[in-house]
Phi, psi and omega in degrees: 000139175276173186290332180290337185254006169305143181263129177246154178270135173252122185254127172228144169264093188273154183281335182269318186245008179071212180292123173244126166245119191240131170290137181300338175278005174256354186280135181255126179266106177272115184286126184072011169075184167278159173306128184089344182228066180291340178284338184263108186236355173250126184227154171240144177267123180241145177284138172296303173214159177299133179065023176265156178279349181266140181221169182239136173256101175271126179300146165253356183257330179229109180314321183288343186268113169217127178241138175283140183222163176207164176275118189291337180295339183295320194251330176232092187300330188264008171296120177221137173235157177250119189245134178300146182298318179296327175290332177280327179298317179300334184266001183054041176278128179255335182214151189296336180298333183287346188263149161246136185241125175234160179229148176282134183254150162252103181284149179219160182301319182264116183304336176294345182263356181295142183226157168244143180272092187269344172280343179238057178301160168251131185246137195218126164293111196299320183270321178273357185029064161234148184203187176195156175262129186250155176249116180275097188295308182265073186221141174285356187272161187243167166292337189230052181280118177309136179275329180230066183300334181294337179289334176281336173275015184281138181276145179297146181276147177283148181284138181237133178260348170222175180221141173268148178238000000 
């Protein structure tokens, strides 16, 4: 392995996860950073919990920045996006199978209020680990799509003054 190909460790003291030591071959390079955070372009994807659909994108450039993300297909099976060819070319994507699509979540205390930004997905070339956040201009999706709409539709329970045993 040549010197330029050697894998080095990158260390960050994140405010959410503490000290992280990440192999450079695991770092995702988001071109242009996340919306609102253009200086933060190197990220690592961390599992929220084992077998959880939720993950965290932890910035390796700004230790305070960690955003919750998920695969939108888990919650929105009909979610499909159209990406312009020039955006795909910057990621060196040749087929849709090379892409991983994630959406940023807004977490709330009440799960019924959790939302997903379906209008601004993050697309990542799975092998090359380069990606970008794109804005879907002509899209029916919103930046605050409820993750668990069924929780909002629950009817209040009737008060019961006795219980059968």
